C-alpha positions as CSV (number, residue, x, y, z in Angstrom):
1,M,54.7,45.3,74.6
2,I,53.1,46.9,72.1
3,G,49.6,45.0,72.2
4,L,49.7,46.0,76.7
5,V,49.9,49.2,75.1
6,N,47.4,49.7,72.9
7,L,45.4,47.5,75.6
8,K,46.4,50.6,77.8
9,K,45.4,52.5,75.4
10,D,41.9,50.5,74.4
11,E,41.2,50.5,77.9
12,L,41.1,54.4,78.9
13,R,39.4,55.3,75.8
14,D,36.8,53.0,76.9
15,Q,36.7,55.7,80.2
16,D,36.6,58.2,78.7
17,L,33.0,57.2,76.2
18,K,31.7,55.5,79.7
19,S,32.0,58.7,80.7
20,M,30.0,60.6,78.2
21,G,27.5,58.1,78.5
22,F,29.0,55.9,75.4
23,T,28.6,52.7,76.1
24,V,31.6,50.3,74.3
25,L,30.9,47.0,72.0
26,R,35.2,45.3,71.1
27,Y,35.0,43.2,68.3
28,E,38.2,41.4,66.7
29,N,38.9,42.2,63.7
30,Q,38.6,39.5,61.9
31,Y,34.9,40.2,63.3
32,V,34.6,42.9,61.5
33,F,35.8,42.3,58.1
34,G,35.2,39.0,58.3
35,E,31.9,38.5,60.2
36,L,30.2,41.7,59.3
37,E,26.6,40.7,58.8
38,H,26.7,39.0,62.5
39,L,28.2,41.5,63.8
40,L,25.9,44.6,62.2
41,E,23.0,40.8,63.6
42,D,24.6,41.0,67.2
43,I,24.7,45.2,67.7
44,K,20.8,45.4,66.6
45,K,20.3,42.6,69.6
46,Y,22.2,44.7,71.4
47,C,19.7,48.1,70.6
48,N,16.6,45.9,70.5
49,V,16.5,46.7,66.6
50,E,14.8,44.1,64.7
């Protein structure tokens, strides 16, 4: 049940951020902590930054 509560909170947070003009990119924790370089490259590609 906790996962569903967190998922709903995430959805509400995403909606709030999107309503303010932000783009939300989500990544799993293990990707953030274990593959940081790949994550940063992914964000750079999304933002069209070299």
